C-alpha positions, 0 to 999 in steps of 0.5 A, a space after each residue: 558373843 552369846 546365844 540368847 536361845 537354845 535347847 541345850 538340855 534336850 536329849 539331842 545333846 546328851 551324848 556329846 554335851 561337853 564337846 558341844 560346849 567346848 566348840 562354843 567356847 572355842 568359837 568365842 561364845 561366852 554363854 547361852 540362855 537355855 530354854 527349859 520346858 517346865 512340864 518336862 521333869 527330865 529336861 529340868 533335871 538335865 539343866 543342872 548338868 548343862 550348868 555344871 559343864 558351862 557356868 555361862 549358861 542361864 535358864 528360861 523356864 516356861 510352858 510352850 504353847 505346844 504343851 498348853 493342852 496339858 493344862 486345859 483344865 487349869 491354866 493357872 497350874 502352868 504358871 504355878 509349875 513355872 513359878 516353882 521351877 524358877 524360884 527353886 533355881 538361881 540360874 533361872 532368869 526368865 519365863 519362856 518360851 511361852 506364847 501362841 502357835 496356830 500353825 500346828 495348833 497342838 492345843 486349842 487356841 483358847 487354851 493356848 491363850 489362857 496358859 499364855 496369860 497365866 504365865 505373863 501374869 507370873 512374869 509381871 508379878 515376879 518381875 521377870 522378862 519373857 521369851 515369846 514364841 509366836 507362829 501364825 498368831 501375830 494379832 492375838 500375841 500382840 493383843 495378849 501381850 498388851 493386856 495388863 498395862 504392858 508392864 513387862 520387865 522385857 519381852 523378847 520375840 525369839 526366832 523372829 520370822 515376821 516381816 518389816 511391819 511386824 518388826 516395827 510393831 514389836 519395836 514400837 511396843 518396846 520389845 527385843 527381836 532375836 534373829 536365828 539361823 534363818 537370817 543366813 538363808 539366801 531366800 529369806 529376803 524379808 528377814 534380811 530387811 528386818 535385820 537391817 532395820 532393828 536398832 542394834 540396842 534392841 537386837 539379840 542373836 540365837 541358834 534355837 539349837 538343835 533346830 534351824 542350823 544356819 548356812 553352811 550347816 543347814 540340815 544338820 543339828 544346830 549348836 551354840 557355836 553356830 551363833 557366830 554364823 548368825 552374827 556374821 550374816 547380820 553384820 554383812 547385811 548391815 555393813 558393820 563389823 562382826 564385833 559391833 554385832 557381838 558387842 551390842 547383842 551381848 550388852 542387850 542380853 545382859 540388860 534383859 537377863 542379867 550378867 
């Protein structure tokens, strides 16, 4: 089993990183994709510590839409920074998380869109998959993803919280859907339906640690070991074995991000 999205290089895990990794490995989690904010020098440096403790880790590096405002004067600079980080790190396998967030709108929408476009251009040139963050920005996200001929290596909609119509739209476009701890919440009825319709060969599972801890850990710091709870919830909703979900999502991860 593998956690396809976590923030293990964040400050939240510095005090007990070794224990966090040990719990994940003991629970059968073989690795994770750790998301790195390209503009955060300290987080990028801490990623080396994470890899040293957990060789199964791979990295995805990008400028999150919350940070897009830092590049308002020159959106291409965001892509250049990501390119520098990615090319200088053999563990980097993707560009992300990138995208649009209109819920908080920490950066103007037009700035978010230009920074997003610049990083998608880099992903196309470098032949790297992308990890997408989209919140209350479905139409613009899909429109911008479709620009440039749709020639992305692979596209993952991380921490998917949309409805069935959005899921079908993503699947029709060839994207992967990654489900997080929200799928374990009893009231997430629409997401439960999404979990049932996503083909196993297009599904990923994640924790988004330290955020969104699944039941029964809700309200506490999340960590990669808890991805097992996500897989269990999906297996129950689909009426299949835990092994079927674990095997399929691991195969999908390796197809997108490499072994």
